C-alpha positions in Angstrom: 0.0 0.0 0.0 2.9 2.3 -0.5 2.0 5.7 -1.8 -1.5 5.6 -0.5 -0.7 7.4 2.8 -1.0 10.8 1.2 -4.4 10.1 -0.5 -7.5 10.8 1.4 -10.6 8.7 0.8 -13.3 10.6 -1.1 -16.0 12.1 1.1 -18.8 14.6 0.9 -18.5 17.6 3.2 -21.7 18.6 5.1 -22.5 22.1 6.2 -24.2 22.8 9.5 -27.6 23.3 7.8 -27.2 20.0 6.0 -26.3 18.3 9.4 -29.4 19.8 10.9 -31.4 18.1 8.2 -29.6 14.8 8.2 -29.4 14.4 12.0 -32.9 15.8 12.5 -31.6 18.0 15.3 -31.8 21.7 15.9 -28.7 23.8 15.2 -28.0 24.2 18.9 -27.8 20.4 19.3 -25.6 20.0 16.3 -23.2 22.6 17.7 -23.3 20.8 21.1 -22.3 17.5 19.2 -19.3 19.4 17.9 -18.4 21.0 21.3 -18.7 17.6 23.0 -16.6 15.9 20.2 -19.2 13.6 18.9 -18.3 15.2 15.6 -15.4 17.3 14.4 -15.5 20.0 11.8 -13.2 22.2 9.7 -13.3 25.7 8.3 -10.6 25.1 5.7 -13.0 25.4 2.8 -14.9 28.4 4.2 -18.0 27.6 6.4 -17.8 24.9 9.0 -18.1 21.4 7.4 -18.0 17.8 8.6 -17.0 14.8 6.5 -20.2 12.8 5.6 -18.2 9.6 6.4 -18.6 10.6 10.1 -22.4 10.1 9.9 -24.0 6.6 9.9 -27.7 6.1 9.6 -28.5 9.7 10.5 -26.3 9.7 13.6 -22.7 10.5 14.4 -20.5 7.4 14.2 -20.6 6.2 17.9 -16.9 5.2 17.9 -15.7 8.6 16.6 -15.9 10.5 19.9 -13.5 8.3 21.8 -11.1 8.2 18.9 -11.2 12.0 18.7 -10.3 12.2 22.4 -7.3 9.9 21.7 -6.2 12.0 18.8 -6.5 15.3 20.6 -4.6 13.8 23.6 -1.9 13.0 21.1 -1.7 16.7 20.2 -3.7 16.6 17.0 -5.7 19.7 15.9 -9.2 19.2 14.6 -7.9 19.5 11.0 -5.1 17.0 11.6 -7.5 14.6 13.2 -9.8 14.8 10.2 -6.9 14.3 7.8 -5.7 11.3 9.8 -9.1 9.7 9.9 -9.6 10.1 6.2 -6.2 9.0 5.0 -5.1 5.4 4.4 -3.0 4.1 7.2 -0.7 1.2 6.4 -0.8 -0.3 9.9 -4.6 -0.5 9.7 -4.9 -1.5 6.1 -7.5 1.2 5.4 -8.3 4.8 6.3 -9.1 4.9 10.0 -12.6 6.1 9.4 -13.3 3.0 7.2 -12.0 0.8 10.0 -14.2 2.6 12.6 -17.2 2.2 10.4 -16.3 -1.6 10.2 -16.3 -1.8 14.0 -12.6 -1.9 14.5 -12.4 0.9 17.0 -9.8 -0.8 19.4 -7.4 -1.2 16.5 -7.8 2.4 15.3 -7.4 3.8 18.9 -4.3 1.6 19.5 -2.7 3.0 16.4 -3.8 6.6 17.3 -2.2 6.2 20.7 1.2 5.5 19.2 1.1 8.9 17.4 1.7 11.0 20.4 
C-alpha cells in the first residue's frame, strides 16, 4: 500500500444546515455535538463542514468520539484529526474512518495512541 498514505478517501462535506437536516436535530444540538466531540468540523473550505463519512444512519458514528479524544490527547488539531481519519494508514490497512465504520475501534485507537 505504499504511496496511499497521502491520499484521502473521497468524502462529501456537510455544512451545519445539512447536518441539521440529516441528523434531525436543531442547530444548537448540532453545535453541542461538535463541542462535545461527537463530531469534528473544519473551516478550511470556508464555512464549518463535517465529513459525511462521520455520519452513519442519521447519527454521528458512535466510535468517533473516543477516537477524537485519543487524537486530541496525542496533540492533533481538529484539521489534523480529520486528515488522519480520512487518509489510508498502512498499519490499519485502510483509512481509520473506514476501520471505525467496520467496527474496528480498538485497533484504530491503539494506532492513534502511538502517534503521540
